[in-house]
C-alpha positions as a Markdown table, in Angstrom:
| # | Residue | x | y | z |
|---|---|---|---|---|
| 1 | Met | 71.6 | 54.5 | 103.8 |
| 2 | Ile | 73.3 | 55.1 | 106.9 |
| 3 | Trp | 74.2 | 58.9 | 107.4 |
| 4 | His | 77.3 | 59.9 | 109.5 |
| 5 | Arg | 77.1 | 63.4 | 111.0 |
| 6 | Asp | 80.7 | 65.4 | 110.1 |
| 7 | Pro | 83.1 | 64.8 | 113.3 |
| 8 | Leu | 84.5 | 68.4 | 113.3 |
| 9 | Ala | 81.3 | 70.2 | 111.9 |
| 10 | Asp | 80.8 | 72.6 | 114.8 |
| 11 | Pro | 84.9 | 72.7 | 115.3 |
| 12 | Glu | 84.8 | 76.4 | 118.0 |
| 13 | Pro | 84.0 | 74.1 | 121.0 |
| 14 | Leu | 85.8 | 71.4 | 120.3 |
| 15 | Ile | 89.2 | 74.1 | 119.6 |
| 16 | Arg | 88.7 | 75.5 | 123.0 |
| 17 | Arg | 87.9 | 71.9 | 124.9 |
| 18 | Val | 90.9 | 70.3 | 123.0 |
| 19 | Tyr | 93.6 | 73.7 | 123.7 |
| 20 | Ala | 93.0 | 74.1 | 127.2 |
| 21 | Tyr | 93.6 | 70.4 | 127.7 |
| 22 | Val | 96.6 | 70.2 | 125.9 |
| 23 | Ala | 98.0 | 73.6 | 127.3 |
| 24 | Tyr | 97.0 | 72.6 | 131.0 |
| 25 | Arg | 99.6 | 70.2 | 130.6 |
| 26 | Val | 102.5 | 72.1 | 128.9 |
| 27 | Gly | 101.9 | 75.2 | 129.9 |
| 28 | Asp | 99.7 | 78.3 | 127.8 |
| 29 | Gly | 101.4 | 79.2 | 124.4 |
| 30 | Pro | 103.5 | 78.0 | 121.4 |
| 31 | Glu | 103.5 | 74.9 | 122.5 |
| 32 | Ala | 100.2 | 74.2 | 123.3 |
| 33 | Glu | 98.7 | 76.1 | 120.0 |
| 34 | Asp | 101.2 | 73.7 | 117.6 |
| 35 | Ile | 100.0 | 69.9 | 119.9 |
| 36 | Thr | 96.3 | 71.4 | 119.3 |
| 37 | Ser | 97.0 | 72.3 | 115.7 |
| 38 | Glu | 98.8 | 69.1 | 115.0 |
| 39 | Thr | 96.1 | 67.5 | 116.7 |
| 40 | Phe | 93.6 | 69.2 | 113.5 |
| 41 | Glu | 95.1 | 68.9 | 111.1 |
| 42 | Arg | 94.8 | 64.7 | 111.7 |
| 43 | Ala | 91.5 | 64.8 | 113.0 |
| 44 | Leu | 90.6 | 66.8 | 109.4 |
| 45 | Arg | 93.4 | 64.2 | 107.3 |
| 46 | Gly | 91.1 | 61.2 | 109.5 |
| 47 | Lys | 87.6 | 62.0 | 109.9 |
| 48 | Arg | 86.2 | 59.6 | 107.5 |
| 49 | Thr | 87.5 | 56.6 | 110.0 |
| 50 | Phe | 85.6 | 58.6 | 112.6 |
| 51 | Asp | 83.3 | 55.8 | 113.5 |
| 52 | Arg | 80.6 | 57.1 | 116.2 |
| 53 | Ser | 79.7 | 53.1 | 117.0 |
| 54 | Arg | 83.1 | 53.5 | 119.0 |
| 55 | Gly | 82.9 | 56.7 | 121.2 |
| 56 | Thr | 81.7 | 60.9 | 120.5 |
| 57 | Glu | 83.8 | 63.3 | 118.9 |
| 58 | Ile | 85.7 | 64.7 | 121.8 |
| 59 | Gly | 86.6 | 61.6 | 122.6 |
| 60 | Trp | 87.9 | 60.8 | 119.6 |
| 61 | Leu | 89.7 | 64.1 | 119.4 |
| 62 | Phe | 91.5 | 63.4 | 122.7 |
| 63 | Gly | 92.7 | 60.5 | 121.6 |
| 64 | Ile | 94.0 | 62.3 | 118.5 |
| 65 | Ala | 95.6 | 65.1 | 121.2 |
| 66 | Arg | 96.9 | 62.7 | 123.5 |
| 67 | Arg | 98.8 | 61.0 | 120.5 |
| 68 | Cys | 100.1 | 64.4 | 119.9 |
| 69 | Leu | 101.7 | 65.4 | 123.5 |
| 70 | Ala | 103.0 | 62.1 | 123.5 |
| 71 | Glu | 105.1 | 63.1 | 119.9 |
| 72 | Ala | 105.9 | 66.2 | 121.3 |
| 73 | Val | 107.4 | 65.3 | 124.5 |
| 74 | Glu | 109.4 | 61.9 | 122.5 |
| 75 | Lys | 111.0 | 64.7 | 120.4 |
| 76 | Arg | 111.3 | 66.8 | 122.9 |
| 77 | Leu | 110.2 | 69.9 | 121.1 |
| 78 | Leu | 108.4 | 71.2 | 124.9 |
| 79 | Thr | 110.4 | 73.3 | 127.3 |
| 80 | Val | 109.4 | 73.0 | 130.5 |
| 81 | Ala | 105.5 | 72.9 | 132.1 |
| 82 | Glu | 105.0 | 76.0 | 133.6 |
| 83 | Pro | 102.1 | 78.5 | 132.3 |
| 84 | Val | 103.0 | 81.7 | 130.8 |
| 85 | Glu | 101.0 | 84.5 | 133.6 |
| 86 | Gln | 99.5 | 87.0 | 132.5 |
| 87 | Ala | 98.5 | 90.2 | 134.2 |
| 88 | Gly | 96.2 | 90.5 | 136.7 |
| 89 | His | 94.3 | 93.2 | 138.9 |
| 90 | His | 94.7 | 92.6 | 141.9 |
| 91 | Asp | 97.6 | 90.4 | 143.5 |
| 92 | Leu | 99.7 | 89.4 | 141.0 |
| 93 | Glu | 103.0 | 88.2 | 142.4 |
| 94 | Glu | 100.8 | 86.4 | 145.3 |
| 95 | Arg | 98.8 | 84.4 | 142.2 |
| 96 | Ala | 101.9 | 83.7 | 139.7 |
| 97 | Val | 103.4 | 82.3 | 143.1 |
| 98 | Ser | 100.5 | 79.8 | 143.5 |
| 99 | Arg | 100.3 | 78.6 | 140.3 |
| 100 | Leu | 104.6 | 78.3 | 139.7 |
| 101 | Ala | 103.3 | 76.0 | 142.7 |
| 102 | Leu | 100.9 | 74.0 | 141.7 |
| 103 | Ala | 102.2 | 73.6 | 138.1 |
| 104 | Asp | 105.2 | 72.3 | 140.1 |
| 105 | Ala | 102.8 | 69.9 | 142.6 |
| 106 | Val | 100.9 | 68.8 | 139.3 |
| 107 | Ala | 104.1 | 67.9 | 137.4 |
| 108 | Thr | 106.0 | 65.6 | 140.4 |
| 109 | Leu | 102.9 | 63.3 | 140.2 |
| 110 | Asp | 102.8 | 60.4 | 137.9 |
| 111 | Glu | 102.0 | 61.3 | 134.1 |
| 112 | Arg | 98.3 | 58.9 | 134.9 |
| 113 | Asp | 97.5 | 61.5 | 137.4 |
| 114 | Gln | 98.7 | 64.1 | 135.8 |
| 115 | Glu | 96.6 | 63.6 | 132.2 |
| 116 | Leu | 93.6 | 62.7 | 135.0 |
| 117 | Val | 94.2 | 66.5 | 136.2 |
| 118 | Ala | 94.3 | 67.4 | 132.8 |
| 119 | Leu | 91.6 | 66.1 | 131.4 |
| 120 | Arg | 89.1 | 66.7 | 134.2 |
| 121 | Tyr | 90.9 | 70.7 | 135.3 |
| 122 | Gly | 92.5 | 71.5 | 132.0 |
| 123 | Ala | 89.5 | 70.3 | 129.4 |
| 124 | Asp | 86.9 | 70.6 | 132.4 |
| 125 | Leu | 85.1 | 66.7 | 131.0 |
| 126 | Thr | 83.5 | 64.7 | 132.8 |
| 127 | Ala | 85.1 | 62.0 | 134.9 |
| 128 | Lys | 82.5 | 59.1 | 132.3 |
| 129 | Arg | 84.1 | 61.5 | 129.0 |
| 130 | Ile | 87.3 | 60.7 | 130.8 |
| 131 | Gly | 86.6 | 56.7 | 131.2 |
| 132 | Glu | 85.4 | 57.3 | 127.5 |
| 133 | Ile | 89.3 | 59.0 | 126.9 |
| 134 | Leu | 91.2 | 55.9 | 128.6 |
| 135 | Gly | 89.4 | 53.2 | 128.3 |
| 136 | Met | 87.8 | 52.6 | 131.9 |
| 137 | Glu | 84.9 | 52.6 | 134.2 |
| 138 | Thr | 83.2 | 55.8 | 135.4 |
| 139 | Asn | 84.2 | 54.9 | 139.0 |
| 140 | Ala | 87.6 | 54.5 | 138.3 |
| 141 | Val | 88.0 | 57.2 | 137.0 |
| 142 | Glu | 86.5 | 58.9 | 140.4 |
| 143 | Val | 88.4 | 57.6 | 142.7 |
| 144 | Ala | 92.0 | 57.8 | 140.9 |
| 145 | Leu | 90.2 | 61.2 | 140.3 |
| 146 | His | 90.0 | 61.6 | 144.3 |
| 147 | Arg | 93.7 | 59.6 | 145.0 |
| 148 | Ala | 95.5 | 62.3 | 142.9 |
| 149 | Leu | 93.7 | 65.5 | 143.7 |
| 150 | Ala | 94.5 | 64.5 | 147.7 |
| 151 | Arg | 98.6 | 63.7 | 146.0 |
| 152 | Leu | 98.5 | 66.7 | 145.0 |
| 153 | Arg | 96.9 | 68.1 | 147.5 |
| 154 | Gly | 99.5 | 66.7 | 150.2 |
| 155 | Arg | 102.0 | 68.5 | 147.8 |
| 156 | Leu | 100.8 | 71.8 | 148.2 |
| 157 | Asp | 100.2 | 72.1 | 151.8 |
| 158 | Pro | 102.0 | 69.2 | 153.8 |
| 159 | Gly | 100.5 | 70.1 | 156.9 |
| 160 | Ala | 96.6 | 70.2 | 155.3 |
| 161 | Ala | 97.5 | 66.5 | 153.4 |
| 162 | Ala | 98.1 | 65.3 | 156.9 |
| 163 | Glu | 95.3 | 66.5 | 159.1 |
| 164 | Arg | 93.1 | 65.6 | 156.9 |
| 165 | Ser | 94.4 | 62.1 | 156.7 |
| 166 | Gly | 92.9 | 62.4 | 159.7 |
| 167 | Ala | 89.1 | 63.2 | 159.6 |
| 168 | Arg | 88.1 | 59.7 | 157.2 |
| 169 | Gly | 85.0 | 60.4 | 155.6 |
| 170 | Thr | 85.8 | 63.7 | 154.7 |
| 171 | Ala | 84.3 | 64.3 | 151.7 |
| 172 | Met | 86.6 | 65.8 | 148.8 |
| 173 | Arg | 84.8 | 65.9 | 145.3 |
| 174 | Pro | 85.8 | 69.2 | 144.0 |
| 175 | Glu | 83.5 | 71.4 | 141.8 |
| 176 | Arg | 83.5 | 72.7 | 138.5 |
| 177 | Gly | 86.7 | 75.2 | 137.8 |
| 178 | Phe | 88.2 | 73.4 | 140.7 |
| 179 | Asn | 91.2 | 74.6 | 141.5 |
| 180 | Pro | 93.7 | 73.1 | 143.1 |
| 181 | Ala | 95.8 | 76.1 | 144.2 |
| 182 | Pro | 95.8 | 76.6 | 148.4 |
């Protein structure tokens, strides 16, 4: 007899990761909550169809989340992809401006680049996991993400991007928790 583990046995960390990914794409707030809820509703209804031999729980959930996002966009449920600012301790105005500039810059990237950035920095997934979700090789994900970040940096600071392009061989590998804001 084959025992299948419930893919939603420990939902709390999965909910946080899916929400972070969705919020990175559409901004914090009700839209992200609705899409995350829809993702888990579908996952609960279809958890018997989860097949560990085809991938991981998180990959399965991100596949569902991606479909939910696409449907929300098609239905025009999403209005503006700007994150909601929350009050902070230091330089609230400067952080708000930086965050809005980052959201604007991300929005100018093509859909694939936005997806890569959201999966990596919103959902905090590794290149390997992203590859599993998108059906890409790990190396292809790393190269595509590197190029997407270069385009994003160029949009955030065009002068610095021009300087960097002259400095060949400089690694642009962000560390965990990277925030591409200047």
